C-alpha positions as CSV (number, residue, x, y, z in Angstrom):
1,X,-10.5,37.0,-14.2
2,X,-8.8,35.1,-11.4
3,X,-11.2,32.2,-11.8
4,X,-10.5,32.0,-15.5
5,X,-6.8,32.0,-15.0
6,X,-7.0,29.3,-12.4
7,X,-9.2,27.2,-14.6
8,X,-6.7,27.4,-17.4
9,X,-3.9,26.4,-15.1
10,X,-5.9,23.5,-13.6
11,X,-6.7,22.3,-17.1
12,X,-3.0,22.3,-18.0
13,X,-2.2,20.6,-14.7
14,X,-4.7,17.8,-15.3
15,X,-3.3,17.4,-18.9
16,X,0.2,17.0,-17.4
17,X,-1.0,14.3,-15.1
18,X,-2.9,12.5,-17.8
19,X,0.1,12.7,-20.1
20,X,2.3,11.2,-17.4
21,X,-0.3,8.4,-17.0
22,X,-0.2,7.6,-20.8
23,X,3.6,7.4,-20.7
24,X,3.5,4.7,-18.0
25,X,2.7,1.1,-18.8
26,X,0.4,-1.0,-16.6
27,X,2.2,-2.8,-13.8
28,X,3.1,-6.5,-14.2
29,X,1.3,-9.5,-12.8
30,X,3.9,-12.0,-11.8
31,X,3.2,-15.7,-11.3
32,X,5.2,-17.3,-8.5
33,X,5.9,-21.0,-8.8
34,X,5.5,-22.7,-5.4
35,X,6.3,-26.4,-5.3
36,X,4.0,-27.2,-2.4
37,X,0.9,-25.9,-4.3
38,X,0.0,-27.8,-7.4
39,X,-3.6,-26.8,-7.6
40,X,-3.2,-23.3,-6.2
41,X,-1.5,-20.5,-8.0
42,X,0.0,-17.3,-6.5
43,X,0.3,-14.0,-8.5
44,X,2.0,-10.8,-7.4
45,X,0.9,-7.5,-8.8
46,X,4.2,-5.6,-9.1
47,X,3.3,-2.0,-8.1
48,X,7.0,-1.1,-7.6
49,X,7.4,-0.3,-11.3
50,X,5.4,2.9,-11.1
51,X,7.5,6.0,-11.9
52,X,7.6,6.9,-8.2
53,X,8.3,3.4,-7.1
54,X,5.3,2.1,-5.2
55,X,1.6,1.3,-5.1
56,X,1.0,4.8,-3.7
57,X,1.7,6.3,-7.1
58,X,-2.0,5.4,-8.0
59,X,-3.2,7.1,-4.8
60,X,-1.1,10.2,-5.2
61,X,-2.3,10.7,-8.8
62,X,-5.9,10.3,-7.7
63,X,-5.4,12.7,-4.7
64,X,-4.0,15.4,-7.0
65,X,-6.8,15.0,-9.6
66,X,-9.3,15.2,-6.7
67,X,-7.8,18.4,-5.3
68,X,-7.5,20.0,-8.8
69,X,-11.1,19.2,-9.8
70,X,-12.4,20.4,-6.4
71,X,-10.7,23.7,-6.8
72,X,-8.3,23.1,-3.8
73,X,-5.0,23.2,-5.7
74,X,-3.8,26.1,-7.8
75,X,-0.5,27.3,-9.3
76,X,0.8,28.7,-5.9
77,X,-0.6,26.0,-3.6
78,X,1.8,24.3,-1.1
79,X,0.9,20.7,-0.9
80,X,1.2,19.1,2.6
81,X,0.8,15.4,3.5
82,X,1.0,13.2,6.5
83,X,2.7,10.0,5.6
84,X,4.9,7.0,6.6
85,X,6.9,7.6,3.4
86,X,5.7,6.1,0.1
87,X,2.6,8.3,-0.4
88,X,4.9,11.3,0.3
89,X,7.4,10.1,-2.3
90,X,4.7,9.8,-4.9
91,X,3.1,13.1,-4.0
92,X,6.5,14.8,-4.2
93,X,6.8,13.3,-7.7
94,X,3.5,14.9,-8.9
95,X,4.1,18.1,-7.1
96,X,7.4,18.5,-9.0
97,X,5.5,17.6,-12.2
98,X,3.1,20.6,-11.6
99,X,5.8,22.9,-10.2
100,X,4.3,23.0,-6.7
101,X,6.0,23.1,-3.3
102,X,5.6,19.9,-1.2
103,X,6.0,19.2,2.5
104,X,5.8,15.7,3.9
105,X,5.1,15.3,7.7
106,X,6.5,11.9,8.7
107,X,7.7,10.1,11.8
108,X,11.5,10.3,12.5
109,X,11.6,6.5,12.1
110,X,10.8,6.7,8.4
111,X,13.6,5.0,6.4
112,X,16.4,7.3,5.1
113,X,15.9,5.9,1.6
114,X,12.3,7.3,1.5
115,X,13.5,10.7,2.8
116,X,16.1,10.8,0.1
117,X,13.5,10.0,-2.5
118,X,11.2,12.8,-1.3
119,X,14.1,15.3,-1.4
120,X,15.1,14.0,-4.9
121,X,11.7,15.1,-6.2
122,X,12.1,18.5,-4.5
123,X,10.0,17.9,-1.4
124,X,10.7,19.0,2.1
125,X,10.6,16.5,5.0
126,X,9.1,17.6,8.4
127,X,10.0,14.8,10.8
128,X,8.3,14.4,14.2
129,X,8.7,12.0,17.1
130,X,5.3,10.3,17.3
131,X,3.2,8.8,14.5
132,X,0.1,10.0,16.4
133,X,1.1,13.6,15.7
134,X,1.3,13.6,11.9
135,X,-2.3,14.5,11.3
136,X,-2.4,17.6,13.5
137,X,1.1,18.8,12.4
138,X,0.2,18.5,8.7
139,X,-3.0,20.4,9.3
140,X,-1.1,23.1,11.1
141,X,1.5,23.5,8.4
142,X,-1.1,23.6,5.6
143,X,-3.1,26.2,7.5
144,X,-0.1,28.4,8.3
145,X,1.3,28.2,4.8
146,X,-2.1,28.8,3.1
147,X,-1.6,25.4,1.5
148,X,-3.7,22.3,0.9
149,X,-3.5,19.3,3.3
150,X,-4.1,16.2,1.0
151,X,-5.1,14.0,4.0
152,X,-4.7,10.6,2.4
153,X,-6.0,8.8,5.5
154,X,-9.4,10.5,5.0
155,X,-9.7,10.7,1.3
156,X,-8.0,7.6,0.0
157,X,-11.3,5.6,-0.2
158,X,-13.1,8.2,-2.2
159,X,-10.6,9.6,-4.7
160,X,-10.3,6.4,-6.7
161,X,-13.2,5.4,-9.0
162,X,-13.6,1.8,-7.9
163,X,-15.9,0.9,-10.8
164,X,-13.5,1.5,-13.7
165,X,-10.9,4.0,-14.8
166,X,-8.0,1.5,-14.7
167,X,-8.0,1.1,-11.0
168,X,-5.9,-1.7,-9.5
169,X,-8.8,-4.1,-9.2
170,X,-9.9,-3.7,-12.8
171,X,-6.2,-4.2,-13.9
172,X,-5.9,-7.4,-11.9
173,X,-9.0,-9.0,-13.4
174,X,-8.1,-7.9,-16.9
175,X,-4.6,-9.5,-16.6
176,X,-6.0,-12.7,-15.1
177,X,-8.4,-13.4,-18.1
178,X,-6.2,-16.1,-19.7
179,X,-4.9,-17.7,-16.5
180,X,-6.1,-21.2,-15.5
181,X,-8.2,-19.7,-12.7
182,X,-9.1,-16.3,-14.0
183,X,-11.4,-15.4,-11.1
184,X,-9.2,-15.4,-8.0
185,X,-10.4,-17.2,-4.9
186,X,-8.7,-14.5,-2.8
187,X,-7.3,-11.0,-3.2
188,X,-4.8,-10.2,-0.4
189,X,-3.7,-6.7,0.6
190,X,-2.6,-4.9,3.7
191,X,-4.0,-1.6,5.0
192,X,-2.3,1.8,5.5
193,X,-4.9,4.3,4.6
194,X,-7.4,1.5,3.7
195,X,-7.8,3.0,0.2
196,X,-6.6,-0.2,-1.6
197,X,-8.8,-2.5,0.4
198,X,-11.8,-0.2,-0.2
199,X,-11.2,-0.2,-3.9
200,X,-10.7,-3.9,-4.2
201,X,-13.7,-4.8,-1.9
202,X,-16.1,-2.5,-3.7
203,X,-15.0,-3.6,-7.1
204,X,-15.6,-7.3,-6.2
205,X,-19.1,-6.5,-5.1
206,X,-19.8,-4.2,-8.1
207,X,-18.7,-6.8,-10.6
208,X,-20.4,-9.6,-8.6
209,X,-17.3,-11.8,-8.3
210,X,-17.2,-14.6,-5.8
211,X,-13.6,-13.5,-5.0
212,X,-13.1,-12.7,-1.3
213,X,-10.8,-10.0,0.1
214,X,-8.4,-10.7,2.9
215,X,-6.5,-7.8,4.7
216,X,-3.2,-8.7,6.4
217,X,-2.4,-6.6,9.4
218,X,1.0,-6.2,11.2
219,X,1.7,-5.8,14.9
220,X,1.0,-2.5,16.6
221,X,-2.0,-1.8,14.4
222,X,-5.7,-1.5,15.3
223,X,-7.2,-2.5,12.0
224,X,-7.5,-6.2,12.9
225,X,-9.1,-5.5,16.3
226,X,-11.5,-2.8,14.8
227,X,-12.6,-5.3,12.1
228,X,-13.1,-8.1,14.6
229,X,-15.1,-5.9,17.1
230,X,-16.7,-3.8,14.4
231,X,-15.5,-0.7,16.2
232,X,-13.8,2.5,14.8
233,X,-12.8,4.1,18.1
234,X,-9.9,1.8,19.0
235,X,-6.3,3.1,19.2
236,X,-2.8,1.8,19.7
237,X,-0.1,3.5,21.6
238,X,2.7,2.5,19.2
239,X,3.4,2.8,15.5
240,X,3.8,-0.1,13.1
241,X,7.3,-1.4,12.4
242,X,6.3,-2.5,8.9
243,X,6.4,0.9,7.2
244,X,3.4,1.9,5.1
245,X,0.9,-0.5,6.7
246,X,-0.8,-0.7,10.1
247,X,-2.0,2.4,11.9
248,X,-2.5,3.5,15.6
249,X,-6.1,4.5,14.8
250,X,-8.8,3.2,12.5
251,X,-8.4,5.5,9.6
252,X,-11.5,7.0,7.9
253,X,-10.7,5.3,4.6
254,X,-10.6,1.8,6.1
255,X,-14.0,0.4,5.1
256,X,-14.3,-2.7,7.2
257,X,-17.6,-3.8,5.7
258,X,-16.0,-4.7,2.4
259,X,-13.3,-7.0,4.0
260,X,-14.2,-10.7,4.2
261,X,-11.3,-11.8,6.4
262,X,-8.3,-10.4,8.3
263,X,-5.1,-12.1,9.4
264,X,-2.7,-10.8,12.0
265,X,0.8,-11.3,10.8
266,X,3.7,-11.2,13.3
267,X,6.4,-8.7,12.3
268,X,9.1,-11.4,12.5
269,X,7.2,-13.4,9.9
270,X,6.8,-10.4,7.6
271,X,10.6,-9.8,7.7
272,X,11.4,-13.5,7.3
273,X,9.1,-13.7,4.3
274,X,11.2,-11.1,2.5
275,X,14.2,-13.4,2.4
276,X,12.2,-16.3,1.1
277,X,10.7,-14.0,-1.5
278,X,14.1,-12.8,-2.5
279,X,15.1,-16.4,-3.3
280,X,11.9,-17.0,-5.3
281,X,12.0,-13.7,-7.3
282,X,15.7,-12.8,-7.4
283,X,14.9,-9.4,-6.1
284,X,14.0,-7.6,-2.8
285,X,10.6,-6.3,-1.9
286,X,9.4,-4.0,0.9
287,X,8.1,-5.1,4.3
288,X,4.4,-4.9,3.5
289,X,4.9,-7.4,0.7
290,X,6.3,-9.8,3.2
291,X,3.2,-9.4,5.4
292,X,0.9,-10.0,2.4
293,X,3.0,-13.0,1.2
294,X,2.6,-14.7,4.6
295,X,-1.2,-14.2,4.5
296,X,-1.4,-15.5,0.9
297,X,0.5,-18.6,1.8
298,X,-1.8,-19.2,4.8
299,X,-4.9,-18.9,2.6
300,X,-3.4,-21.2,0.0
301,X,-2.6,-23.8,2.6
302,X,-6.2,-23.8,3.8
303,X,-7.4,-24.1,0.1
304,X,-5.0,-27.1,-0.3
305,X,-6.4,-28.7,2.9
306,X,-9.9,-28.5,1.4
307,X,-8.7,-29.8,-2.0
308,X,-9.8,-26.5,-3.5
309,X,-8.0,-25.3,-6.6
310,X,-7.8,-21.7,-7.5
311,X,-5.7,-18.5,-7.7
312,X,-4.6,-16.0,-5.1
313,X,-3.4,-12.5,-6.0
314,X,-1.5,-10.1,-3.8
315,X,0.8,-7.1,-4.3
316,X,4.5,-6.1,-4.4
317,X,3.9,-2.7,-2.9
318,X,7.4,-1.3,-3.3
319,X,11.1,-2.2,-3.7
320,X,13.2,-3.6,-0.9
321,X,15.8,-1.0,-1.7
322,X,13.8,1.5,0.4
323,X,14.4,-0.7,3.5
324,X,18.1,-1.3,3.5
325,X,18.4,0.3,6.9
326,X,15.4,-1.5,8.4
327,X,14.0,-4.8,7.2
328,X,17.2,-5.8,5.5
329,X,19.6,-4.6,8.2
330,X,20.5,-7.4,10.7
331,X,21.2,-4.8,13.3
332,X,17.8,-3.2,13.0
333,X,16.1,-6.6,13.1
334,X,18.1,-7.4,16.3
335,X,17.3,-4.1,17.9
336,X,13.6,-4.8,17.3
337,X,14.0,-8.2,19.0
338,X,12.6,-10.0,15.9
339,X,13.4,-13.8,15.8
340,X,13.1,-14.4,12.1
341,X,15.0,-17.7,11.8
342,X,12.1,-20.0,12.9
343,X,9.6,-18.1,10.8
344,X,11.9,-18.4,7.7
345,X,12.0,-22.1,8.2
346,X,8.2,-22.3,8.5
347,X,7.7,-20.1,5.4
348,X,10.1,-22.2,3.4
349,X,8.3,-25.4,4.5
350,X,5.0,-23.8,3.3
351,X,6.5,-23.0,-0.1
352,X,7.9,-26.6,-0.5
353,X,5.1,-28.7,0.9
354,X,2.0,-26.5,1.2
355,X,1.9,-26.5,5.0
356,X,0.2,-23.8,7.1
357,X,2.4,-20.9,8.1
358,X,0.2,-19.6,10.9
359,X,-0.6,-22.2,13.6
């Protein structure tokens, strides 16, 4: 009898998630005019317009469906997640949709805007000192509460169907069909869990596209070194200043074999890029978008140098409103000893004349 009741509840829960999906339009693909690039075109996939405000809305939906279909989530299950913020916001959104309790385990450095968003959706925030401790603490809370630890860092690469089902890669290529260069030369993303890069890279191979995948990595992250050395055992003793991307360990969902190139982006360049983007778009974007924008400009400058025409697609991961007390706060930037002025000049020069950003 219990199994039958659980199956009925699970069916209704999945129906709620599917109905929520149908109420949401696909995210926009925004062309960005750059005077210095006449034969190269940049597009930004605007993931900030999801109901929970970020790219992680896709991941959270997939994680919930995975847990429901695996029999791990029931009507009384407490959902626990380790996160740097955006995934927790999105999971809190879906937990409220299903009437479930949600606990986010996050570093104390997480922006107050993200903490407020989690609480808005009814979630609890469990803040800890070190980003290295989020995994064990989330496991402990889930075990002691009899709940379910979502573990995005392990399962992100497997919960999304990278072949179809309106994943982000399929959406990009569908929206690019009528553009001058419909098959992009590059897709550019950053890595937090590694789930997005895994989805993009696998889809490119499955569909046999010549498009290459570049992953941009911030300071205080091991992904770049792991990829270069083809090692998964490297660690870093600090956490990333660019929230949502970069990790102190090589996460299980980071599939380095599907990545064609990686670029290490200085944090000062990422923050400086946000101000240039604000002038170009008339709106603010999150820090990871700045990281990706710098990488995209660098790849485009190299294409220009080779007289190679084509398109580059990257992401707006979330809104800059979530970083009012970090990336957009001059006092925070000063406290982090980030010299953004010279980088802002270099990025503006790239936009205007197509020059390389990274020397």
